[in-house]
All heavy atoms as an XYZ file, in Angstrom:
1048
protein
N     119.613    202.151     89.746
C     118.466    201.187     89.802
C     117.140    202.047     89.774
O     117.020    202.938     90.563
C     118.488    200.358     91.046
C     117.511    199.255     91.053
S     117.471    198.211     92.593
C     119.120    197.835     92.872
N     116.245    201.664     88.938
C     114.936    202.375     88.908
C     114.104    201.967     90.044
O     114.363    201.000     90.693
C     114.171    202.010     87.590
O     113.853    200.678     87.649
C     114.977    202.277     86.365
N     113.053    202.797     90.321
C     112.102    202.454     91.389
C     111.447    201.098     91.060
O     111.300    200.285     92.064
C     111.045    203.569     91.547
C     111.580    204.801     92.123
O     112.689    204.832     92.745
N     110.794    205.857     91.969
N     111.095    200.879     89.892
C     110.490    199.601     89.523
C     111.393    198.408     89.868
O     110.968    197.474     90.490
C     110.111    199.589     88.032
N     112.654    198.465     89.535
C     113.584    197.468     89.775
C     113.802    197.302     91.317
O     113.759    196.139     91.768
C     114.947    197.795     89.134
O     114.755    197.975     87.733
C     115.966    196.643     89.325
N     113.834    198.376     92.024
C     114.045    198.296     93.500
C     112.834    197.624     94.120
O     112.923    196.813     95.020
C     114.308    199.765     94.042
N     111.636    198.074     93.646
C     110.431    197.543     94.244
C     110.286    196.035     93.959
O     109.908    195.236     94.792
C     109.129    198.252     93.755
C     109.039    199.642     94.340
O     109.856    200.054     95.177
O     108.073    200.396     93.935
N     110.634    195.701     92.764
C     110.593    194.202     92.350
C     111.562    193.432     93.163
O     111.275    192.378     93.684
C     110.872    194.118     90.863
C     110.891    192.680     90.357
C     109.632    192.075     90.018
C     112.051    191.922     90.289
C     109.675    190.742     89.623
C     112.011    190.638     89.865
C     110.842    190.004     89.495
O     110.815    188.710     89.086
N     112.765    193.998     93.334
C     113.829    193.289     94.131
C     113.335    193.154     95.542
O     113.561    192.018     96.091
C     115.084    194.122     94.079
C     116.260    193.415     94.606
C     117.575    194.196     94.436
C     118.731    193.389     95.111
N     119.863    194.216     95.449
N     112.755    194.047     96.138
C     112.218    194.020     97.487
C     111.154    192.885     97.642
O     111.192    192.064     98.544
C     111.674    195.348     97.966
C     111.187    195.236     99.426
C     110.709    196.637     99.869
C     110.196    196.877    101.299
N     109.917    195.680    102.110
N     110.241    192.857     96.687
C     109.194    191.847     96.697
C     109.856    190.489     96.628
O     109.454    189.512     97.293
C     108.238    192.099     95.547
N     110.841    190.301     95.786
C     111.501    189.038     95.478
C     112.241    188.551     96.748
O     112.249    187.376     97.076
C     112.457    189.119     94.314
O     111.712    189.452     93.188
N     112.820    189.514     97.472
C     113.572    189.211     98.674
C     112.627    188.700     99.739
O     112.874    187.709    100.482
C     114.363    190.376     99.220
C     115.592    190.712     98.381
C     116.247    192.052     98.725
O     115.698    192.789     99.618
O     117.237    192.404     98.039
N     111.427    189.298     99.803
C     110.401    188.912    100.798
C     109.934    187.413    100.367
O     109.846    186.570    101.285
C     109.187    189.864    100.809
C     108.083    189.349    101.633
C     109.772    191.207    101.435
N     109.754    187.287     99.128
C     109.337    185.863     98.615
C     110.464    184.872     99.017
O     110.044    183.766     99.515
C     109.202    185.932     97.119
C     108.751    184.618     96.506
C     107.433    184.242     96.345
C     109.818    183.655     96.202
C     107.068    183.021     95.823
C     109.395    182.449     95.656
C     108.051    182.128     95.460
O     107.720    180.871     94.975
N     111.639    185.212     98.793
C     112.742    184.182     99.081
C     112.883    183.904    100.550
O     113.377    182.854    100.922
C     114.097    184.699     98.545
C     114.166    184.834     97.048
S     113.886    183.249     96.273
C     113.811    183.711     94.539
N     112.300    184.745    101.409
C     112.325    184.526    102.795
C     110.997    183.763    103.224
O     110.670    183.787    104.455
C     112.461    185.840    103.573
C     113.867    186.347    103.531
O     114.862    185.522    103.561
N     114.058    187.690    103.399
N     110.335    183.275    102.244
C     109.116    182.472    102.541
C     107.899    183.243    103.143
O     107.038    182.686    103.755
C     109.348    181.160    103.414
C     110.385    180.282    102.770
O     110.531    180.411    101.485
O     111.045    179.510    103.454
N     107.936    184.561    102.995
C     106.794    185.441    103.477
C     105.920    185.699    102.307
O     105.957    186.752    101.742
C     107.380    186.676    104.113
C     106.281    187.448    104.848
O     105.129    187.220    104.619
N     106.750    188.313    105.741
N     105.152    184.620    101.903
C     104.353    184.727    100.710
C     103.216    185.758    100.737
O     102.950    186.360     99.720
C     103.904    183.370    100.308
C     105.017    182.281    100.225
C     105.017    181.219    101.109
C     105.996    182.548     99.284
C     106.124    180.331    100.987
C     107.034    181.646     99.225
C     107.100    180.543    100.060
O     108.121    179.652    100.070
N     102.616    185.973    101.896
C     101.560    186.914    102.031
C     102.048    188.359    101.724
O     101.443    189.102    100.983
C     100.785    186.797    103.328
C      99.532    187.619    103.416
C      98.511    187.292    102.349
O      98.018    186.150    102.304
N      98.098    188.167    101.505
N     103.128    188.672    102.418
C     103.736    189.999    102.210
C     104.245    190.176    100.763
O     104.098    191.161    100.170
C     104.841    190.271    103.160
C     105.422    191.668    103.107
C     106.515    191.993    104.040
O     106.789    191.188    105.018
O     107.218    193.028    103.833
N     104.849    189.092    100.215
C     105.370    189.226     98.868
C     104.223    189.413     97.919
O     104.350    190.130     96.972
C     106.163    187.851     98.498
N     103.110    188.654     98.145
C     101.929    188.871     97.239
C     101.496    190.333     97.289
O     101.185    190.919     96.182
C     100.855    187.979     97.769
C      99.515    187.984     96.970
C      99.719    187.588     95.523
C      98.488    187.113     97.670
N     101.405    190.932     98.425
C     101.032    192.352     98.538
C     101.999    193.197     97.771
O     101.600    194.135     97.034
C     101.034    192.818    100.056
O     100.057    191.916    100.752
C     100.669    194.211    100.195
N     103.284    192.951     97.879
C     104.307    193.747     97.181
C     104.277    193.523     95.740
O     104.414    194.510     94.997
C     105.674    193.503     97.770
C     106.019    193.866     99.255
C     107.301    193.362     99.765
C     105.891    195.409     99.318
N     104.089    192.364     95.277
C     103.933    192.129     93.794
C     102.715    192.769     93.273
O     102.735    193.314     92.104
C     103.935    190.607     93.478
C     105.359    190.006     93.525
C     105.532    188.917     94.427
C     106.412    190.435     92.857
C     106.790    188.268     94.448
C     107.651    189.901     92.940
C     107.853    188.753     93.730
O     109.091    188.139     93.745
N     101.584    192.744     94.051
C     100.334    193.350     93.567
C     100.542    194.853     93.503
O     100.118    195.453     92.503
C      99.200    192.954     94.582
O      99.077    191.528     94.615
C      97.889    193.658     94.205
N     101.181    195.460     94.460
C     101.502    196.878     94.390
C     102.439    197.255     93.287
O     102.201    198.215     92.582
C     102.162    197.374     95.722
C     101.178    197.364     96.921
C     101.891    197.540     98.228
O     103.113    197.509     98.361
N     101.107    197.743     99.326
N     103.319    196.343     92.947
C     104.215    196.533     91.833
C     103.421    196.613     90.523
O     103.610    197.479     89.711
C     105.282    195.396     91.784
C     106.162    195.473     90.582
C     107.417    196.208     90.716
C     105.799    194.991     89.382
C     108.192    196.309     89.568
C     106.672    195.095     88.202
C     107.861    195.825     88.363
N     102.549    195.661     90.407
C     101.663    195.530     89.198
C     100.770    196.838     88.981
O     100.626    197.302     87.917
C     100.762    194.292     89.167
C     101.572    193.010     89.208
S     102.416    192.723     87.646
C     101.106    192.523     86.529
N     100.350    197.334     90.122
C      99.544    198.521     90.104
C     100.366    199.785     89.716
O      99.933    200.582     88.941
C      98.821    198.760     91.414
C      97.715    197.751     91.682
C      97.240    197.680     93.115
O      97.895    198.275     93.982
N      96.207    196.975     93.333
N     101.570    199.862     90.250
C     102.488    201.040     89.960
C     103.153    200.930     88.616
O     103.402    202.021     88.021
C     103.518    201.104     91.068
C     103.015    201.650     92.390
C     104.004    201.590     93.509
C     105.169    202.553     93.418
N     106.064    202.425     94.543
N     103.494    199.738     88.178
C     104.286    199.637     87.008
C     103.712    198.567     86.036
O     104.382    197.602     85.659
C     105.685    199.157     87.367
C     106.377    199.945     88.468
C     106.495    199.369     89.725
C     106.874    201.242     88.343
C     107.078    200.044     90.843
C     107.437    201.930     89.353
C     107.534    201.296     90.657
O     108.105    201.979     91.657
N     102.510    198.833     85.555
C     101.876    197.804     84.744
C     102.544    197.540     83.415
O     102.401    196.502     82.811
C     100.442    198.350     84.476
C     100.582    199.836     84.718
C     101.634    199.972     85.744
N     103.367    198.503     82.940
C     104.043    198.308     81.653
C     105.507    198.000     81.812
O     106.314    198.004     80.825
C     103.892    199.557     80.753
O     104.449    200.664     81.463
C     102.431    199.855     80.500
N     105.977    197.793     83.017
C     107.385    197.435     83.254
C     107.806    196.143     82.555
O     106.991    195.247     82.383
C     107.566    197.309     84.726
O     108.830    196.695     85.051
N     109.107    196.070     82.238
C     109.608    194.808     81.736
C     109.507    193.727     82.682
O     109.535    192.486     82.390
C     111.081    195.014     81.363
C     111.278    195.901     80.165
O     110.298    196.185     79.417
O     112.435    196.337     79.920
N     109.378    194.061     84.011
C     109.282    193.082     85.049
C     107.841    192.633     85.412
O     107.638    191.814     86.277
C     109.975    193.611     86.315
C     111.468    193.866     86.162
C     112.021    194.645     87.409
C     112.210    192.522     86.010
N     106.819    193.244     84.696
C     105.473    193.062     85.082
C     105.093    191.578     84.814
O     104.374    190.950     85.690
C     104.537    193.912     84.244
N     105.568    190.913     83.765
C     105.152    189.490     83.571
C     105.738    188.619     84.671
O     105.110    187.646     85.203
C     105.662    189.014     82.207
O     107.092    189.098     82.110
N     106.967    188.943     85.105
C     107.568    188.181     86.211
C     106.840    188.422     87.520
O     106.616    187.482     88.344
C     109.069    188.621     86.420
C     110.015    187.992     85.386
O     109.586    187.278     84.471
N     111.241    188.350     85.510
N     106.441    189.687     87.795
C     105.693    189.994     89.026
C     104.366    189.210     88.981
O     103.929    188.625     90.018
C     105.392    191.456     89.144
N     103.755    189.121     87.889
C     102.477    188.415     87.710
C     102.681    186.874     88.017
O     101.947    186.285     88.799
C     101.885    188.616     86.323
C     100.567    187.839     86.074
C      99.458    188.355     86.968
O      99.251    189.506     87.109
N      98.792    187.504     87.600
N     103.784    186.362     87.504
C     104.138    184.936     87.754
C     104.321    184.727     89.201
O     103.806    183.761     89.799
C     105.387    184.559     86.974
C     105.941    183.242     87.354
C     105.424    182.114     86.750
C     106.987    183.133     88.232
C     105.947    180.794     87.098
C     107.419    181.935     88.622
C     106.994    180.761     87.984
O     107.462    179.518     88.293
N     105.084    185.635     89.883
C     105.387    185.398     91.279
C     104.136    185.586     92.204
O     104.028    184.976     93.233
C     106.545    186.287     91.707
C     107.831    185.800     91.091
C     108.538    186.444     90.130
C     108.503    184.546     91.315
N     109.706    185.676     89.800
C     109.623    184.569     90.421
C     108.244    183.439     92.079
C     110.524    183.419     90.377
C     109.086    182.296     92.053
C     110.273    182.365     91.136
N     103.237    186.396     91.699
C     101.927    186.540     92.420
C     101.281    185.157     92.450
O     100.767    184.690     93.513
C     101.002    187.571     91.756
C     101.255    188.978     92.081
C     100.335    189.883     91.364
C      98.883    189.625     91.704
N      97.957    190.539     90.942
N     101.247    184.508     91.312
C     100.613    183.202     91.228
C     101.329    182.255     92.063
O     100.714    181.419     92.811
C     100.611    182.723     89.715
N     102.632    182.296     92.027
C     103.447    181.390     92.881
C     103.179    181.575     94.365
O     103.095    180.599     95.170
C     104.900    181.548     92.630
O     105.661    180.594     93.312
N     102.958    182.784     94.791
C     102.634    183.120     96.213
C     101.342    182.341     96.596
O     101.259    181.700     97.612
C     102.458    184.574     96.452
S     104.024    185.457     96.462
N     100.324    182.508     95.715
C      99.069    181.800     95.972
C      99.275    180.248     96.043
O      98.728    179.626     96.935
C      98.051    182.124     94.917
C      97.455    183.498     95.011
N      96.695    183.938     96.107
C      97.484    184.542     94.172
C      96.335    185.201     95.948
N      96.804    185.580     94.766
N     100.061    179.811     95.121
C     100.405    178.284     95.110
C     101.034    177.850     96.437
O     100.664    176.913     97.020
C     101.162    177.909     93.944
C     101.360    176.399     93.783
C     102.084    176.023     92.488
O     102.541    176.878     91.790
N     102.155    174.732     92.211
N     102.041    178.619     96.834
C     102.792    178.354     98.040
C     101.870    178.348     99.324
O     102.069    177.612    100.242
C     103.908    179.279     98.267
C     105.042    179.195     97.198
C     105.935    178.019     97.413
C     107.139    178.116     96.511
N     107.974    176.934     96.653
N     100.786    179.137     99.281
C      99.909    179.259    100.337
C      98.715    178.320    100.253
O      97.755    178.377    101.080
C      99.398    180.721    100.507
C     100.464    181.706    100.927
S      99.883    183.397    101.308
C      99.422    183.992     99.675
N      98.756    177.459     99.226
C      97.689    176.493     99.038
C      96.432    177.019     98.506
O      95.339    176.365     98.637
N      96.468    178.207     97.921
C      95.255    178.826     97.344
C      95.198    178.479     95.827
O      95.537    179.315     94.950
C      95.330    180.381     97.545
C      95.400    180.732     99.070
C      95.758    182.207     99.215
O      96.406    182.835     98.420
N      95.426    182.690    100.436
N      94.823    177.298     95.582
C      94.927    176.688     94.315
C      94.103    177.394     93.181
O      94.642    177.677     92.103
C      94.504    175.167     94.228
C      95.122    174.411     95.408
C      94.421    173.731     96.314
C      96.522    174.262     95.733
N      95.355    173.204     97.265
C      96.618    173.506     96.907
C      97.685    174.729     95.168
C      97.837    173.165     97.473
C      98.884    174.373     95.737
C      98.939    173.595     96.830
N      92.865    177.792     93.554
C      92.038    178.450     92.502
C      92.600    179.818     92.174
O      92.659    180.172     91.015
C      90.585    178.653     93.072
C      89.819    177.382     93.310
C      89.898    176.903     94.745
O      90.755    177.351     95.511
O      89.100    175.991     95.096
N      93.049    180.569     93.188
C      93.695    181.859     92.883
C      94.940    181.716     92.113
O      95.185    182.471     91.176
C      93.990    182.556     94.237
C      92.732    183.049     94.998
C      93.118    183.566     96.403
C      91.916    184.125     94.281
N      95.733    180.660     92.389
C      96.942    180.409     91.639
C      96.618    180.156     90.197
O      97.326    180.686     89.266
C      97.740    179.309     92.329
N      95.646    179.260     89.961
C      95.245    178.975     88.553
C      94.951    180.185     87.828
O      95.385    180.451     86.681
C      94.026    178.000     88.585
C      93.362    177.975     87.221
C      94.438    176.599     88.954
N      94.129    181.153     88.458
C      93.754    182.432     87.765
C      94.977    183.296     87.484
O      95.085    183.934     86.400
C      92.680    183.142     88.559
C      91.311    182.508     88.487
C      90.272    183.525     88.791
N      90.269    183.950     90.205
C      89.612    183.405     91.252
N      88.974    182.365     91.045
N      89.675    183.903     92.437
N      95.835    183.406     88.423
C      97.008    184.186     88.310
C      98.003    183.681     87.215
O      98.564    184.446     86.439
C      97.740    184.469     89.654
C      96.889    185.213     90.671
C      96.716    186.635     90.431
O      97.220    187.209     89.368
O      96.023    187.329     91.200
N      98.164    182.334     87.207
C      99.020    181.770     86.177
C      98.377    181.956     84.820
O      99.089    182.218     83.906
C      99.236    180.285     86.501
C     100.244    179.915     87.516
C      99.917    179.081     88.574
C     101.566    180.440     87.454
C     100.906    178.784     89.604
C     102.458    180.151     88.451
C     102.103    179.306     89.467
O     103.061    179.046     90.434
N      97.062    181.808     84.761
C      96.389    181.998     83.508
C      96.603    183.453     83.036
O      96.763    183.755     81.808
C      94.910    181.685     83.674
C      94.274    181.411     82.321
O      94.830    180.592     81.528
O      93.195    181.964     82.071
N      96.626    184.420     83.945
C      96.861    185.783     83.645
C      98.228    186.006     82.999
O      98.354    186.857     82.125
C      96.647    186.621     84.894
O      96.690    187.987     84.545
N      99.237    185.276     83.447
C     100.574    185.401     82.862
C     100.417    185.004     81.375
O     100.903    185.781     80.532
C     101.565    184.446     83.470
C     102.946    184.535     82.716
C     101.757    184.841     84.995
N      99.763    183.975     81.058
C      99.621    183.503     79.714
C      98.797    184.395     78.835
O      99.113    184.647     77.670
C      99.020    182.010     79.714
C      99.966    181.031     80.315
C      99.414    179.687     80.529
N      98.604    179.213     79.376
C      97.436    178.607     79.596
N      96.924    178.411     80.729
N      96.793    178.208     78.480
N      97.720    185.011     79.426
C      96.830    185.829     78.661
C      97.466    187.245     78.415
O      97.383    187.768     77.288
C      95.495    185.976     79.369
C      94.739    184.626     79.615
C      94.527    183.869     78.321
O      94.238    184.415     77.274
N      94.734    182.539     78.417
N      98.021    187.806     79.531
C      98.568    189.166     79.423
C      99.913    189.297     78.866
O     100.259    190.304     78.299
C      98.476    189.766     80.861
O      97.209    189.726     81.403
N     100.711    188.281     78.990
C     102.061    188.290     78.482
C     102.490    187.008     77.687
O     103.298    186.193     78.064
C     103.056    188.429     79.675
C     102.643    189.480     80.698
C     101.923    189.193     81.878
C     102.935    190.884     80.446
C     101.471    190.175     82.755
C     102.566    191.827     81.316
C     101.863    191.501     82.449
O     101.475    192.522     83.297
N     101.774    186.840     76.624
C     101.932    185.554     75.833
C     103.342    185.245     75.369
O     103.688    184.077     75.196
C     100.955    185.699     74.682
C     100.655    187.137     74.609
C     100.881    187.726     75.876
N     104.154    186.277     75.215
C     105.556    186.022     74.718
C     106.552    186.053     75.939
O     107.720    185.889     75.687
C     105.901    187.130     73.817
C     104.979    187.231     72.611
S     104.605    185.666     71.801
C     106.160    185.326     70.946
N     106.112    186.122     77.086
C     107.030    186.147     78.313
C     107.669    184.824     78.549
O     107.138    183.749     78.250
C     106.285    186.611     79.534
N     108.879    184.880     79.101
C     109.622    183.646     79.464
C     108.933    182.838     80.582
O     109.183    181.659     80.622
C     111.016    184.097     79.942
C     111.891    184.513     78.862
C     113.292    184.954     79.288
C     114.098    185.352     78.150
N     115.416    185.981     78.584
N     108.085    183.505     81.305
C     107.422    182.776     82.420
C     106.180    182.036     81.976
O     105.509    181.358     82.770
C     107.016    183.785     83.505
C     108.268    184.363     84.226
C     108.914    183.296     85.094
C     110.010    183.950     85.953
N     110.825    182.981     86.599
N     105.853    182.036     80.694
C     104.620    181.301     80.216
C     104.735    179.810     80.431
O     103.852    179.172     80.939
C     104.264    181.712     78.777
C     103.210    180.829     78.176
C     103.901    183.138     78.669
N     105.822    179.240     80.004
C     105.957    177.785     80.078
C     105.945    177.384     81.606
O     105.203    176.476     81.924
C     107.298    177.272     79.459
N     106.681    178.032     82.542
C     106.587    177.619     83.941
C     105.152    177.871     84.480
O     104.616    177.069     85.228
C     107.606    178.419     84.686
C     108.406    179.172     83.645
C     107.759    178.956     82.317
N     104.468    178.924     83.933
C     103.143    179.177     84.471
C     102.213    178.024     84.061
O     101.303    177.580     84.822
C     102.629    180.449     83.811
O     103.233    181.615     84.341
N     102.376    177.476     82.862
C     101.623    176.377     82.400
C     101.824    175.195     83.274
O     100.881    174.463     83.667
C     101.875    176.071     80.911
C     101.372    177.162     79.954
S     101.960    176.937     78.256
C     100.866    175.621     77.716
N     103.027    174.900     83.524
C     103.418    173.720     84.304
C     102.784    173.795     85.737
O     102.167    172.847     86.202
C     104.923    173.502     84.460
C     105.283    172.250     85.156
C     105.369    171.030     84.453
C     105.563    172.277     86.528
C     105.676    169.899     85.202
C     105.870    171.159     87.205
C     105.926    169.945     86.560
O     106.208    168.736     87.185
N     102.962    174.913     86.365
C     102.569    175.075     87.719
C     101.033    175.207     87.858
O     100.398    174.826     88.777
C     103.285    176.251     88.474
C     104.742    175.807     88.690
C     105.786    176.473     88.017
C     105.086    174.699     89.473
C     107.085    176.178     88.197
C     106.403    174.295     89.622
C     107.399    175.079     88.990
O     108.759    174.707     89.176
N     100.487    175.739     86.787
C      98.959    175.837     86.672
C      98.399    174.365     86.677
O      97.440    174.111     87.285
C      98.528    176.653     85.513
C      97.001    176.838     85.419
C      96.611    177.683     84.254
O      97.314    178.071     83.368
N      95.343    178.133     84.303
N      99.072    173.555     85.892
C      98.618    172.176     85.831
C      98.765    171.509     87.183
O      97.861    170.734     87.645
C      99.521    171.404     84.789
N      99.851    171.829     87.928
C      99.977    171.282     89.325
C      98.829    171.700     90.217
O      98.306    170.910     91.023
C     101.302    171.712     89.896
C     102.506    170.911     89.398
C     103.687    170.973     90.284
O     103.781    171.852     91.200
O     104.613    170.131     90.159
N      98.472    172.928     90.026
C      97.263    173.392     90.825
C      96.024    172.737     90.452
O      95.199    172.388     91.358
C      97.114    174.922     90.662
S      98.489    175.919     91.354
N      95.812    172.495     89.147
C      94.635    171.712     88.703
C      94.583    170.363     89.353
O      93.582    169.850     89.755
C      94.567    171.630     87.144
C      94.054    172.799     86.459
C      94.672    173.330     85.321
C      92.821    173.439     86.858
C      94.168    174.396     84.588
C      92.295    174.517     86.185
C      92.921    174.987     85.027
O      92.485    176.048     84.357
N      95.763    169.677     89.459
C      95.874    168.377     90.111
C      95.450    168.463     91.561
O      94.734    167.613     92.038
C      97.300    167.819     89.924
C      97.655    167.430     88.523
C      99.164    167.028     88.499
C      96.850    166.244     88.081
N      95.876    169.539     92.228
C      95.463    169.720     93.639
C      94.001    169.909     93.740
O      93.436    169.592     94.803
C      96.253    170.938     94.150
C      97.727    170.821     94.294
C      98.072    169.860     95.477
N      99.420    169.972     95.782
C      99.945    169.760     96.978
N      99.121    169.476     98.001
N     101.213    169.896     97.199
N      93.421    170.485     92.725
C      91.913    170.768     92.716
C      91.150    169.504     92.258
O      89.917    169.606     92.161
C      91.601    171.933     91.851
C      92.086    173.316     92.374
C      92.015    174.388     91.292
C      91.273    173.676     93.574
N      91.867    168.464     91.949
C      91.241    167.212     91.458
C      90.727    167.338     90.026
O      89.911    166.560     89.556
N      91.305    168.260     89.230
C      90.885    168.478     87.842
C      92.001    167.941     86.920
O      92.725    168.619     86.275
C      90.703    169.956     87.546
C      89.550    170.524     88.423
C      89.377    171.979     88.246
O      89.807    172.575     87.204
N      88.757    172.619     89.167
N      92.129    166.560     86.969
C      93.255    165.917     86.310
C      93.178    166.114     84.776
O      94.240    166.346     84.205
C      93.270    164.374     86.608
C      94.507    163.728     85.963
C      94.771    162.333     86.624
O      94.327    162.044     87.680
N      95.497    161.552     85.850
N      92.009    166.066     84.229
C      92.013    166.226     82.719
C      92.514    167.542     82.295
O      93.197    167.737     81.315
C      90.612    165.942     82.163
C      90.554    165.798     80.704
C      91.513    164.780     80.158
O      91.561    163.577     80.539
N      92.445    165.093     79.202
N      92.120    168.613     83.044
C      92.532    170.002     82.742
C      94.079    170.045     82.812
O      94.722    170.705     82.043
C      91.905    171.031     83.646
C      90.446    171.231     83.302
C      89.812    172.255     84.191
N      89.938    173.541     83.448
C      89.300    174.644     83.910
N      88.498    174.591     84.926
N      89.402    175.718     83.244
N      94.659    169.370     83.848
C      96.040    169.354     84.065
C      96.774    168.633     82.889
O      97.733    169.145     82.333
C      96.436    168.695     85.344
N      96.198    167.513     82.502
C      96.810    166.758     81.423
C      96.708    167.596     80.095
O      97.726    167.656     79.417
C      96.007    165.375     81.221
C      96.391    164.482     82.444
C      96.349    164.792     79.881
C      95.651    163.204     82.499
N      95.623    168.247     79.816
C      95.489    168.992     78.560
C      96.596    170.175     78.542
O      97.236    170.344     77.544
C      94.109    169.672     78.534
C      93.067    168.640     78.273
O      93.382    167.491     77.867
O      91.842    168.921     78.477
N      96.786    170.758     79.734
C      97.744    171.830     79.804
C      99.155    171.329     79.606
O     100.002    171.914     78.874
C      97.600    172.564     81.139
C      98.105    173.946     81.325
C      97.602    174.873     80.241
C      97.679    174.526     82.663
N      99.444    170.189     80.252
C     100.779    169.632     80.157
C     101.042    169.136     78.702
O     102.131    169.277     78.190
C     100.939    168.444     81.083
C     100.955    168.848     82.559
C     100.799    167.614     83.480
C     102.257    169.615     82.881
N      99.987    168.593     78.021
C     100.200    168.193     76.652
C     100.517    169.375     75.753
O     101.375    169.310     74.885
C      98.909    167.533     76.149
C      98.799    166.042     76.517
C      97.490    165.470     75.984
C      97.411    163.960     76.407
N      96.065    163.397     75.994
N      99.766    170.446     76.010
C     100.019    171.663     75.198
C     101.422    172.160     75.438
O     102.117    172.455     74.493
C      98.999    172.793     75.652
C      99.114    173.992     74.725
O      99.609    173.954     73.595
O      98.715    175.095     75.246
N     101.887    172.208     76.674
C     103.237    172.613     76.986
C     104.325    171.712     76.415
O     105.273    172.169     75.820
C     103.426    172.657     78.519
C     104.801    172.988     79.082
C     105.345    174.334     78.473
C     104.788    173.052     80.618
N     104.054    170.398     76.489
C     105.094    169.433     76.011
C     105.120    169.308     74.492
O     106.115    168.821     73.965
C     104.920    168.111     76.687
O     103.662    167.533     76.392
N     104.090    169.634     73.756
C     104.049    169.484     72.319
C     104.086    170.744     71.540
O     104.343    170.601     70.331
C     102.806    168.618     71.947
O     101.639    169.365     72.327
C     102.778    167.298     72.577
N     103.949    171.864     72.125
C     103.901    173.107     71.425
C     105.354    173.514     71.072
O     106.253    173.596     71.928
C     103.316    174.218     72.312
C     103.060    175.495     71.592
O     103.859    175.951     70.782
N     101.927    176.093     71.894
N     105.586    173.689     69.783
C     106.937    174.009     69.288
C     107.584    175.269     69.949
O     108.764    175.343     70.119
C     106.954    174.141     67.809
N     106.755    176.154     70.327
C     107.113    177.369     70.981
C     107.973    177.160     72.251
O     108.778    177.916     72.614
C     105.944    178.288     71.252
C     106.382    179.665     71.563
C     105.223    180.608     71.511
N     105.590    181.640     72.495
C     104.849    181.920     73.569
N     103.583    181.469     73.644
N     105.228    182.752     74.475
N     107.565    176.075     72.980
C     108.205    175.759     74.208
C     109.287    174.616     74.136
O     109.718    174.133     75.112
C     107.167    175.434     75.293
C     106.039    176.473     75.305
C     104.764    176.065     75.021
C     106.237    177.707     75.659
C     103.725    176.957     74.975
C     105.254    178.720     75.617
C     103.957    178.287     75.326
O     102.960    179.200     75.434
N     109.529    174.123     72.933
C     110.352    172.947     72.773
C     111.689    173.013     73.463
O     112.207    172.010     73.902
C     110.493    172.597     71.279
O     111.255    173.687     70.615
N     112.295    174.234     73.530
C     113.553    174.365     74.165
C     113.483    174.731     75.642
O     114.539    174.807     76.325
C     114.482    175.379     73.417
O     113.784    176.635     73.532
C     114.655    175.053     72.007
N     112.307    174.961     76.139
C     112.180    175.316     77.575
C     112.226    174.041     78.401
O     111.645    173.031     78.171
C     110.748    175.990     77.777
C     110.768    176.715     79.164
O     110.731    175.972     80.130
O     110.683    177.913     79.143
N     113.023    174.126     79.484
C     113.127    172.890     80.391
C     111.808    172.470     80.916
O     111.662    171.322     81.254
C     114.094    173.452     81.451
C     114.680    174.691     81.036
C     113.875    175.235     79.972
N     110.883    173.346     81.077
C     109.568    173.002     81.575
C     108.824    172.046     80.668
O     107.993    171.286     81.123
C     108.659    174.240     81.882
C     109.269    175.206     82.848
S     109.851    174.439     84.492
C     108.279    174.123     85.237
N     109.148    172.058     79.369
C     108.492    171.175     78.444
C     108.888    169.746     78.691
O     108.030    168.818     78.758
C     108.860    171.543     77.027
N     110.161    169.550     79.006
C     110.630    168.228     79.384
C     110.041    167.731     80.716
O     109.635    166.574     80.908
C     112.193    168.236     79.515
C     112.784    166.865     79.675
C     112.464    165.852     78.600
O     112.420    166.191     77.446
O     112.139    164.673     78.949
N     109.902    168.648     81.660
C     109.254    168.319     82.921
C     107.835    167.960     82.748
O     107.302    167.027     83.327
C     109.367    169.547     83.920
C     110.164    169.151     85.144
C     110.201    170.459     86.076
O     110.885    171.425     85.721
N     109.556    170.356     87.191
N     107.209    168.682     81.844
C     105.760    168.372     81.489
C     105.635    166.918     80.883
O     104.678    166.190     81.203
C     105.206    169.415     80.491
N     106.603    166.551     80.054
C     106.522    165.244     79.437
C     106.672    164.194     80.547
O     105.925    163.162     80.502
C     107.596    165.071     78.349
C     107.284    165.771     77.070
C     108.280    165.465     75.972
N     109.471    166.281     76.018
C     109.611    167.541     75.560
N     108.541    168.143     75.006
N     110.701    168.202     75.687
N     107.558    164.384     81.467
C     107.715    163.480     82.592
C     106.481    163.324     83.486
O     106.075    162.267     83.827
N     105.886    164.516     83.750
C     104.648    164.549     84.561
C     103.543    163.850     83.854
O     102.714    163.061     84.466
C     104.311    165.979     84.857
C     103.272    166.136     85.909
C     103.739    165.802     87.297
C     102.769    166.132     88.325
N     103.239    165.755     89.674
N     103.419    163.998     82.551
C     102.376    163.278     81.815
C     102.504    161.797     81.807
O     101.503    161.115     82.032
C     102.454    163.731     80.268
C     101.628    165.019     79.885
C     102.010    165.428     78.505
C     100.160    164.767     80.091
N     103.724    161.334     81.703
C     104.019    159.889     81.810
C     103.560    159.400     83.153
O     102.897    158.301     83.235
C     105.529    159.595     81.544
C     105.894    159.657     80.117
C     107.348    159.282     79.931
C     107.730    159.349     78.445
N     109.157    159.197     78.308
N     103.932    160.096     84.156
C     103.543    159.745     85.509
C     102.007    159.680     85.646
O     101.437    158.709     86.217
C     104.146    160.764     86.484
C     103.831    160.589     87.974
C     104.253    161.786     88.815
O     105.339    162.330     88.490
O     103.507    162.225     89.640
N     101.370    160.664     85.200
C      99.816    160.753     85.328
C      99.118    159.711     84.494
O      98.166    159.210     84.825
C      99.373    162.172     84.860
C      99.719    163.371     85.796
C      99.330    164.636     85.176
C      98.968    163.119     87.177
N      99.768    159.318     83.346
C      99.179    158.399     82.465
C      99.652    156.993     82.745
O      99.342    156.043     82.004
C      99.385    158.833     81.029
C      98.696    160.068     80.684
C      99.049    160.748     79.347
O     100.172    160.475     78.876
N      98.189    161.412     78.761
N     100.377    156.800     83.832
C     100.898    155.493     84.275
C     101.822    154.780     83.308
O     101.750    153.574     83.190
N     102.671    155.533     82.709
C     103.642    154.915     81.721
C     104.955    154.837     82.322
O     105.394    155.519     83.189
C     103.692    155.772     80.433
C     102.337    155.848     79.745
C     102.404    156.804     78.512
O     103.230    157.647     78.408
N     101.418    156.688     77.696
């Protein structure tokens, strides 16, 4: 196991134990040490999730956006879009959430991702259908 893999695994274990502040620190350190790692996009995603779990909606929005901007081909892009939309809802920015969910649910690139189906359901709920 490489150092990067071991460090990522440790951060993930801390996250799974609901210690989001410590996990955030570990994922941030991971990103600083291994910016080109295959696990970097995942670490970026979990950083965003830590902020979301701690109710830090604005920070979560920025971190989820960073997944999409920095790692546009990563598997975590679709979930990042969905959870970023959830954070927008928490911030009272419903139109931004709807726009993001529409993009996720209609973009052919995400058509096979389970998050696209979840986005469609969330859109129906938000639009009262």
